[in-house]
C-alpha positions as CSV (number, residue, x, y, z in Angstrom):
1,E,-10.6,2.1,30.4
2,A,-7.3,1.4,29.4
3,V,-3.3,1.4,30.7
4,A,0.1,1.5,29.4
5,I,2.9,0.8,31.6
6,C,6.3,1.7,29.7
7,F,9.5,0.8,32.0
8,L,13.3,2.4,30.8
9,H,14.9,-0.8,30.3
10,S,11.9,-3.5,30.0
11,Y,13.5,-3.6,26.1
12,I,16.3,-5.5,28.2
13,N,14.7,-6.9,31.3
14,P,10.7,-6.8,30.9
15,E,10.4,-8.9,34.3
16,H,9.6,-5.7,36.6
17,E,7.0,-4.2,33.2
18,R,5.1,-7.9,33.2
19,R,4.6,-7.9,37.1
20,A,3.2,-4.8,36.6
21,A,1.3,-5.5,34.3
22,E,0.4,-8.6,35.8
23,I,-1.0,-5.9,38.9
24,C,-2.9,-3.9,37.3
25,R,-4.8,-6.9,35.6
26,Q,-5.7,-8.2,39.0
27,Q,-6.7,-5.2,40.3
28,M,-8.4,-3.7,37.4
29,S,-10.4,-6.3,35.7
30,G,-12.0,-5.3,32.5
31,T,-9.4,-2.6,31.7
32,Y,-7.4,-3.1,28.9
33,V,-3.5,-3.2,30.2
34,T,-0.8,-3.1,27.5
35,A,2.8,-3.0,28.2
36,S,6.1,-2.0,26.3
37,H,8.0,-4.8,26.1
38,E,4.2,-6.7,24.6
39,V,4.1,-4.1,21.7
40,L,7.8,-2.8,21.4
41,P,10.4,-4.8,23.2
42,V,13.1,-2.5,21.7
43,Y,15.4,0.8,22.7
44,R,14.1,4.6,22.1
45,E,12.0,5.2,25.2
46,F,10.0,8.1,23.6
47,E,9.3,6.3,20.9
48,R,8.6,2.7,22.5
49,F,6.5,4.6,25.1
50,S,4.2,6.7,22.3
51,T,3.9,3.6,20.4
52,T,2.6,1.9,23.8
53,V,0.4,4.9,24.5
54,V,-1.3,4.7,20.8
55,S,-2.1,1.0,21.7
56,A,-3.9,1.6,24.7
57,A,-5.6,4.6,23.6
58,I,-7.4,2.5,20.7
59,G,-6.9,-0.9,22.5
60,P,-10.7,-0.7,23.7
61,I,-12.6,0.4,20.9
62,T,-10.4,-2.2,19.0
63,E,-11.5,-4.9,21.3
64,H,-14.9,-4.0,21.3
65,Y,-15.5,-3.5,18.0
66,L,-13.7,-7.1,17.1
67,R,-15.6,-9.3,19.5
68,A,-18.6,-8.0,18.5
69,L,-17.7,-8.7,14.8
70,I,-16.9,-12.1,15.8
71,G,-19.6,-12.8,17.7
72,K,-22.2,-11.5,14.5
73,M,-20.3,-13.8,12.2
74,E,-20.2,-16.6,14.5
75,E,-24.1,-16.2,15.2
76,L,-24.5,-16.1,11.4
77,G,-22.8,-19.8,11.2
78,F,-19.4,-18.7,9.9
79,R,-16.7,-21.1,11.2
80,G,-13.8,-20.2,9.4
81,A,-10.3,-18.6,10.4
82,F,-10.4,-14.6,10.6
83,Y,-7.8,-12.6,10.4
84,L,-6.5,-9.5,10.1
85,V,-4.1,-7.0,8.1
86,Q,-1.1,-5.7,10.2
87,G,0.2,-2.4,9.0
88,G,3.5,-4.1,8.9
89,G,2.4,-6.2,5.9
90,L,1.8,-9.3,7.6
91,V,-1.6,-10.9,8.8
92,Q,-2.2,-12.3,12.0
93,T,-5.5,-13.5,14.3
94,V,-7.7,-11.4,16.0
95,E,-6.7,-12.4,19.4
96,E,-3.1,-11.1,18.6
97,S,-4.5,-7.9,16.7
98,M,-6.2,-7.0,19.9
99,R,-3.5,-7.4,22.3
100,R,-1.4,-5.1,20.0
101,A,-3.8,-2.6,18.6
102,V,-1.2,-0.5,17.6
103,S,-0.2,-3.1,14.8
104,L,-3.8,-2.8,12.8
105,I,-2.6,1.3,11.9
106,G,-2.1,1.2,8.3
107,S,-3.0,-1.6,7.8
108,G,-5.4,-0.6,4.7
109,P,-2.6,0.6,2.2
110,A,-0.4,-2.4,3.6
111,A,-2.2,-5.0,1.3
112,A,-2.3,-3.8,-2.1
113,P,2.2,-3.9,-2.4
114,A,1.8,-7.9,-2.2
115,G,-0.9,-7.8,-4.9
116,A,1.2,-5.9,-7.3
117,I,3.9,-8.4,-6.7
118,R,1.8,-11.4,-7.5
119,L,1.1,-9.6,-10.8
120,G,4.8,-8.6,-11.3
121,Q,5.5,-12.6,-11.1
122,I,2.9,-13.3,-13.6
123,N,4.6,-11.1,-16.5
124,G,8.3,-11.1,-15.3
125,R,8.9,-7.7,-13.5
126,N,9.7,-6.9,-10.1
127,N,10.6,-3.8,-10.0
128,L,7.1,-2.3,-9.9
129,F,5.2,0.9,-8.7
130,S,1.7,0.1,-7.1
131,V,-0.4,2.7,-6.7
132,D,-3.7,2.8,-5.5
133,M,-5.9,5.6,-7.1
134,G,-9.6,5.2,-4.8
135,G,-12.1,8.1,-3.6
136,T,-10.0,10.2,-1.5
137,S,-5.9,9.1,-1.7
138,F,-3.5,8.4,-4.1
139,D,-0.9,5.5,-2.1
140,V,2.0,4.4,-3.9
141,C,5.1,1.8,-2.8
142,L,8.0,1.4,-4.4
143,I,9.2,-2.0,-4.8
144,R,12.5,-3.1,-5.8
145,Q,13.9,-6.6,-6.8
146,G,10.1,-7.8,-5.5
147,N,11.0,-6.4,-2.1
148,I,7.9,-4.0,-0.3
149,P,10.0,-1.4,1.9
150,N,9.1,-0.6,5.6
151,T,9.3,2.6,7.8
152,D,9.8,2.2,11.2
153,F,8.8,5.4,12.2
154,N,5.2,7.1,11.8
155,W,3.0,9.8,13.0
156,V,-0.5,9.1,13.3
157,G,-1.7,12.2,13.9
158,E,0.3,14.4,16.4
159,E,1.6,10.4,18.1
160,L,4.6,9.0,17.4
161,V,4.1,4.7,15.8
162,A,7.5,3.5,15.9
163,M,5.9,-0.1,14.5
164,K,7.2,-1.6,11.3
165,M,5.1,-0.7,8.9
166,V,4.6,-0.8,4.9
167,D,6.2,2.4,3.3
168,V,3.2,3.4,1.3
169,P,3.4,7.6,1.3
170,S,-0.4,9.0,0.3
171,V,-1.1,12.4,-1.0
172,G,-4.9,13.6,-1.5
173,A,-5.4,12.8,-5.5
174,G,-8.7,10.9,-5.6
175,G,-11.9,10.4,-8.0
176,G,-13.5,12.3,-5.4
177,S,-10.8,15.1,-4.8
178,I,-12.1,18.6,-5.0
179,A,-11.0,21.0,-7.5
180,W,-10.8,24.7,-6.2
181,L,-8.8,27.5,-6.8
182,N,-6.0,29.0,-4.6
183,S,-5.6,32.7,-3.2
184,L,-3.8,33.5,-6.2
185,G,-6.7,32.2,-8.5
186,L,-5.0,28.7,-9.5
187,L,-6.8,25.8,-10.0
188,Q,-6.0,23.6,-7.4
189,V,-7.2,19.6,-6.9
190,G,-7.4,17.8,-3.3
191,P,-6.4,17.6,-0.6
192,Q,-10.1,18.1,0.3
193,S,-12.7,15.3,-1.1
194,A,-16.1,15.3,-1.5
195,G,-16.3,11.3,-0.1
196,A,-19.2,9.3,-0.9
197,D,-21.9,10.9,0.3
198,P,-22.6,13.5,-1.5
199,G,-19.6,12.8,-3.1
200,P,-19.1,14.4,-7.1
201,A,-21.7,16.5,-8.4
202,C,-22.2,14.0,-11.1
203,Y,-23.5,11.8,-8.3
204,G,-26.9,13.2,-8.3
205,K,-26.6,13.0,-4.3
206,G,-26.3,17.5,-3.5
207,G,-22.4,17.6,-4.1
208,A,-22.2,20.9,-6.0
209,Q,-18.4,21.0,-6.1
210,P,-16.1,19.8,-9.2
211,T,-14.3,16.7,-8.4
212,V,-12.2,14.6,-10.3
213,T,-14.9,12.3,-11.4
214,D,-16.5,15.2,-13.0
215,A,-13.9,16.0,-14.9
216,D,-13.5,12.3,-16.1
217,L,-17.2,12.3,-17.2
218,V,-16.8,15.6,-18.8
219,L,-13.8,14.2,-20.9
220,G,-16.1,10.9,-21.6
221,Y,-13.5,8.6,-19.9
222,I,-16.3,7.2,-17.5
223,P,-19.6,6.1,-19.0
224,A,-22.7,7.9,-17.7
225,D,-24.6,4.7,-18.0
226,Y,-22.6,2.5,-16.9
227,F,-20.6,3.6,-14.1
228,L,-20.5,0.3,-11.8
229,G,-22.1,-2.0,-14.1
230,G,-25.0,0.2,-14.8
231,E,-25.8,0.7,-10.9
232,I,-25.2,4.2,-11.1
233,A,-26.5,6.2,-13.5
234,L,-24.1,9.9,-13.4
235,G,-25.5,13.4,-14.6
236,T,-22.9,14.8,-17.5
237,K,-24.9,18.1,-16.8
238,N,-24.3,18.2,-13.1
239,A,-20.7,17.8,-13.9
240,E,-20.6,20.9,-16.2
241,I,-22.4,23.0,-13.8
242,A,-19.8,22.2,-11.0
243,I,-16.8,22.8,-12.8
244,R,-18.4,26.0,-14.3
245,A,-17.2,27.5,-10.8
246,V,-13.7,27.0,-11.9
247,A,-14.1,27.4,-15.3
248,E,-15.2,30.7,-15.4
249,P,-12.8,32.4,-13.3
250,L,-10.3,30.7,-15.5
251,G,-11.3,32.3,-18.4
252,L,-11.8,28.5,-19.8
253,D,-15.0,26.6,-21.3
254,I,-16.3,23.7,-19.0
255,P,-14.0,21.0,-21.3
256,A,-11.0,22.9,-21.1
257,A,-11.4,23.4,-17.5
258,A,-12.2,19.3,-17.3
259,M,-9.4,18.8,-19.1
260,T,-6.7,21.3,-17.0
261,I,-8.5,19.5,-13.2
262,F,-7.1,15.8,-15.1
263,T,-3.6,17.0,-16.1
264,T,-3.5,18.6,-12.6
265,V,-4.3,15.8,-10.5
266,N,-1.8,13.2,-12.7
267,S,0.9,16.2,-11.9
268,V,0.0,15.7,-7.8
269,M,0.1,12.3,-8.4
270,A,3.5,11.9,-11.0
271,D,5.1,14.6,-8.4
272,K,5.2,11.9,-5.5
273,M,6.2,9.4,-7.3
274,V,8.8,11.2,-8.6
275,E,9.7,12.3,-5.1
276,I,9.7,8.5,-3.8
277,S,12.1,7.6,-6.5
278,T,14.4,10.6,-6.5
279,K,14.7,10.3,-2.5
280,R,16.4,7.0,-3.0
281,G,18.2,7.4,-6.1
282,Y,16.3,5.3,-8.8
283,D,14.7,6.3,-12.0
284,V,10.9,6.0,-12.3
285,R,11.5,4.7,-16.1
286,D,12.8,1.7,-15.1
287,F,9.8,0.5,-13.2
288,A,6.5,-0.8,-14.0
289,L,3.8,0.5,-12.9
290,V,0.4,-1.6,-11.8
291,V,-2.8,-0.1,-11.1
292,G,-5.2,-0.2,-8.6
293,G,-8.3,1.4,-7.1
294,G,-11.7,2.5,-8.3
295,A,-10.0,5.8,-10.4
296,G,-6.9,4.1,-10.9
297,P,-7.8,2.7,-14.7
298,V,-8.8,5.9,-15.9
299,H,-5.7,7.7,-15.3
300,G,-2.9,5.3,-14.5
301,A,-2.0,5.1,-18.7
302,H,-1.9,9.5,-18.7
303,L,0.5,8.9,-15.7
304,A,2.8,6.6,-17.4
305,E,3.1,9.2,-20.4
306,L,3.8,11.9,-18.2
307,L,6.3,9.9,-16.4
308,E,8.1,8.0,-19.4
309,I,7.3,4.9,-17.8
310,P,7.1,2.2,-20.7
311,T,4.5,-0.5,-19.3
312,V,1.1,-0.1,-17.0
313,I,-0.4,-3.3,-15.4
314,I,-4.2,-2.8,-14.9
315,P,-5.5,-6.0,-13.1
316,R,-9.3,-6.6,-14.1
317,Y,-10.3,-6.5,-10.4
318,A,-8.6,-3.0,-10.1
319,A,-11.8,-1.4,-7.9
320,T,-10.5,-4.3,-5.2
321,Y,-6.8,-4.3,-5.6
322,S,-6.2,-3.9,-1.9
323,A,-8.6,-7.3,-1.4
324,F,-6.6,-9.3,-4.5
325,G,-3.4,-7.9,-2.2
326,M,-4.8,-9.2,1.1
327,L,-5.2,-12.9,-0.4
328,N,-1.5,-12.8,-1.2
329,M,0.0,-11.4,2.2
330,E,1.3,-14.2,4.5
331,V,0.1,-14.8,8.2
332,G,3.4,-13.9,10.7
333,R,4.6,-11.6,13.3
334,D,7.5,-9.7,13.3
335,F,9.8,-9.6,16.6
336,A,12.8,-7.4,17.5
337,R,15.3,-7.2,20.5
338,S,17.9,-4.2,20.7
339,V,21.7,-5.0,20.5
340,I,22.7,-1.2,20.2
341,S,26.8,-1.9,19.8
342,R,29.4,-0.9,17.4
343,R,31.2,-4.2,15.8
344,S,34.3,-3.8,17.5
345,L,32.6,-4.7,20.5
346,L,29.6,-6.8,19.5
347,D,29.0,-9.8,21.3
348,L,28.5,-12.5,18.8
349,E,26.9,-14.7,22.4
350,R,24.4,-12.1,23.1
351,L,23.4,-11.7,19.4
352,N,23.1,-15.8,18.5
353,G,20.5,-15.8,21.7
354,L,18.5,-12.6,20.8
355,F,17.9,-14.7,17.7
356,A,17.4,-17.9,19.2
357,G,15.0,-16.1,22.0
358,M,13.0,-14.6,18.8
359,E,12.7,-18.2,17.3
360,I,11.4,-20.2,20.1
361,E,8.8,-17.6,20.6
362,A,7.7,-17.0,17.1
363,Q,7.5,-21.1,16.9
364,Q,5.2,-20.7,19.8
365,V,2.9,-17.8,18.8
366,L,2.4,-19.3,14.7
367,G,2.3,-22.7,16.5
368,D,-0.4,-21.8,18.7
369,I,-2.9,-20.8,15.8
370,G,-2.2,-24.3,14.2
371,I,1.1,-23.9,12.1
372,A,3.1,-27.4,11.8
373,P,7.3,-26.2,12.8
374,R,8.1,-27.2,9.0
375,D,5.6,-24.8,8.0
376,I,6.9,-22.0,9.6
377,V,9.7,-19.6,7.6
378,L,12.2,-17.9,9.7
379,K,14.0,-15.0,8.6
380,R,16.7,-12.8,10.2
381,S,17.4,-9.4,9.4
382,L,19.6,-6.6,11.4
383,E,19.2,-2.9,11.7
384,M,22.4,-1.1,11.2
385,R,24.1,2.0,10.5
386,Y,27.3,3.8,9.9
387,L,28.6,5.5,13.4
388,G,27.5,8.7,13.9
389,Q,24.2,8.7,11.4
390,F,20.6,8.7,12.8
391,H,19.5,6.6,10.2
392,E,19.4,2.8,10.3
393,V,19.1,0.2,7.2
394,E,17.5,-3.4,7.4
395,V,20.2,-6.2,6.2
396,S,18.0,-9.0,5.5
397,E,21.5,-11.3,4.2
398,V,21.6,-12.9,8.5
399,P,22.2,-16.3,7.9
400,K,20.4,-19.5,9.8
401,G,22.3,-20.8,13.2
402,T,25.6,-19.6,14.7
403,V,26.4,-16.0,13.8
404,G,30.2,-16.1,13.8
405,P,33.4,-13.8,13.0
406,R,33.1,-14.7,9.2
407,E,29.5,-14.7,9.1
408,L,29.6,-10.8,10.9
409,E,32.2,-10.1,8.1
410,E,29.4,-11.2,5.3
411,I,26.7,-9.6,7.4
412,V,29.0,-5.9,7.2
413,Q,29.5,-6.0,3.8
414,A,25.9,-6.8,2.9
415,F,25.4,-3.9,5.0
416,H,27.5,-1.8,3.1
417,R,26.1,-3.0,-0.5
418,R,22.7,-1.9,0.7
419,H,24.0,1.0,1.8
420,Q,24.7,2.1,-1.5
421,D,21.7,0.3,-3.2
422,L,19.6,2.6,-0.9
423,F,21.7,6.0,-0.9
424,T,23.9,5.7,-4.0
425,F,26.9,5.8,-1.6
426,N,28.6,4.0,1.4
427,M,31.4,4.5,3.8
428,P,33.2,1.3,4.1
429,E,36.1,2.9,6.1
430,R,33.4,3.9,9.1
431,E,32.9,2.0,12.0
432,V,29.3,-0.2,11.9
433,E,26.7,0.1,14.5
434,F,24.3,-2.6,15.6
435,L,20.6,-1.4,17.1
436,N,18.3,-4.2,16.9
437,A,18.2,-7.8,15.5
438,R,14.8,-8.8,13.7
439,L,12.8,-11.8,13.2
440,K,9.9,-12.5,10.7
441,A,8.2,-15.6,11.5
442,T,5.5,-16.5,8.3
443,A,3.6,-19.8,7.2
444,R,4.9,-21.5,4.0
445,Q,2.1,-20.6,1.6
446,E,2.1,-21.3,-2.1
447,P,1.6,-18.2,-4.2
448,L,-2.5,-17.5,-4.6
449,H,-3.2,-19.4,-8.2
450,L,-4.7,-16.9,-10.6
451,A,-7.4,-19.1,-13.5
452,E,-6.1,-18.6,-16.9
453,I,-8.6,-17.8,-19.8
454,A,-9.1,-18.9,-22.8
455,P,-6.8,-17.7,-25.8
456,A,-8.8,-15.2,-28.1
457,T,-10.6,-17.0,-30.5
458,E,-13.2,-13.9,-31.9
459,P,-11.3,-11.1,-33.8
460,L,-12.0,-8.0,-31.6
461,D,-14.2,-6.0,-33.4
462,R,-16.8,-8.4,-31.9
463,A,-16.2,-7.2,-28.7
464,L,-16.2,-3.3,-29.7
465,K,-19.9,-2.0,-27.5
466,R,-20.2,1.6,-29.0
467,R,-18.0,4.6,-30.2
468,R,-18.5,7.5,-27.6
469,P,-17.2,11.3,-28.0
470,M,-13.9,11.7,-26.0
471,L,-11.7,14.8,-25.4
472,W,-8.1,13.8,-25.8
473,S,-6.4,16.7,-27.0
474,L,-7.6,20.4,-26.5
475,A,-6.8,21.4,-30.1
476,R,-8.6,18.5,-31.7
477,G,-11.4,18.6,-29.6
478,Y,-13.8,15.6,-28.9
479,E,-13.2,12.2,-31.2
480,E,-15.2,9.5,-31.6
481,T,-13.6,6.6,-30.0
482,P,-14.0,2.6,-29.9
483,V,-15.5,1.1,-26.3
484,Y,-14.8,-2.4,-25.6
485,D,-16.8,-4.8,-23.5
486,G,-14.2,-6.2,-20.9
487,T,-16.2,-9.4,-20.3
488,R,-15.6,-10.4,-24.2
489,L,-12.0,-9.9,-24.2
490,A,-9.7,-12.9,-23.8
491,C,-6.3,-13.7,-23.8
492,G,-4.1,-12.3,-26.9
493,H,-6.4,-9.7,-27.7
494,R,-4.7,-6.3,-28.5
495,V,-6.5,-3.0,-28.4
496,E,-4.9,0.3,-29.9
497,G,-4.9,3.9,-28.6
498,P,-6.9,5.9,-28.2
499,A,-9.5,3.7,-26.7
500,I,-11.6,2.7,-23.8
501,I,-12.3,-1.2,-22.1
502,E,-15.2,-1.2,-20.0
503,E,-15.5,-3.8,-17.2
504,P,-18.3,-3.8,-14.6
505,L,-16.0,-2.4,-12.0
506,T,-13.0,-1.1,-14.1
507,T,-12.8,1.4,-17.1
508,V,-9.5,1.2,-18.6
509,V,-8.2,4.4,-20.2
510,I,-6.0,3.8,-23.5
511,P,-4.1,7.0,-24.9
512,D,-3.1,6.6,-28.4
513,S,0.0,6.6,-27.4
514,F,-0.4,3.1,-25.8
515,V,-1.1,-0.5,-26.7
516,C,-3.0,-2.6,-24.9
517,T,-3.0,-6.6,-24.2
518,V,-4.8,-9.0,-22.7
519,D,-2.6,-11.5,-20.5
520,S,-3.4,-15.0,-19.6
521,V,-4.8,-13.8,-16.0
522,K,-7.0,-11.0,-17.7
523,N,-4.9,-8.4,-16.8
524,Y,-4.9,-5.5,-19.2
525,I,-0.8,-5.0,-20.3
526,L,-0.4,-1.4,-21.4
527,T,2.9,-0.9,-23.1
528,R,4.2,2.7,-25.2
529,R,4.7,2.6,-28.5
């Protein structure tokens, strides 16, 4: 069904591997054939072989599914261009995606950070934490100075995939995450999830285990009668029955147990964010929090409060956050070739030849899908490290044209700065080693235009839907809290917490320590008082 071809040194000279692939395709008609130089033409044979094998393993089912999908779309009259998100943060054609199926791994979470950057641009911020809290997971991406981080080594199950992917660590914390007691009798939330079917107990579809959504409902944060704009009626009684299963062993009443579930899942998410930022030497308080996902806006402000993050940006379309991110992604492809040389031994002629070869290939690949040469943007980078290190740093300050001794010195100095930026130290006295030359080729595009909304002309109380009891503090008990109709809010409206804003697909929870303002494109900007 599939063949993976991997020759030891094909990253330097792929001719034999290319010929082997030709023979297999001739002799094994209908078999999915892939070769390592087509997937990952860089050194480190284990990583290259493993990645190629994974691509071959998922290639046939990917190709079958996509051909069937395209056929059905054409049958229904679709005549447009159809693209797929790649795990590396770019968008590519279906044909390219079928040829390099492994590039699709990680594509789901890869889209949201591009949306965060666009929202940050609108609000004048480029240091961002993009978080997406859906039904099963909490996906996090730390964006500094408008740059989306990547990782080159990813374990998918027991297989290593060495393709460049957007660095979006996840933790099992979502609206469907199940609350349970461990062997010590302590409450934990996740990573198990009730999923969408049967889903949380409050869905009334047979789910009996308490989830984060059940806790949100009992606390009053989400509406029983306006979930998904009223399409789904939530059962508070079912949620209370489910939560009782953990409340009684803990000696808590149901509201206290619901609050414990809520604060526990927030702590799990906060711990992940601190882990990511601390590992890179950053303070979470220096970042704005961009919150998406169906459950994200319910927990976003409390998460920011826990971490002392001053600003939270919640898009009106938070439930479709990743889809919005896709609209902000660039069509393109990443290319790579191995250099493997100390600076003192670096052959600049060979380095320039590698970049020139990749640029020719990039022009051809993007030209084949109708991108004019003048609209192709090429960005070079080099992966470098100090001699003796086992991890490399990608340096993007690589000039166009010929790299000579002066340009090389500038690249090395940029590496020292980048290492300092990432790890809070550098070693300029150490020999520098060059590993891989990379090229990012994209189609030039304008930033996605978001329609501006009219300034507020009516007082805020015109948007007040009702009040309902909500539990903000166990000491104070349930308090009648204003609920505002998000569809009636306009640019400049200011909502002071505690309050709730209800959109058909999003519920924004505003604690008393935050003030929410509506910006010009209908984002909700929460600021700590």
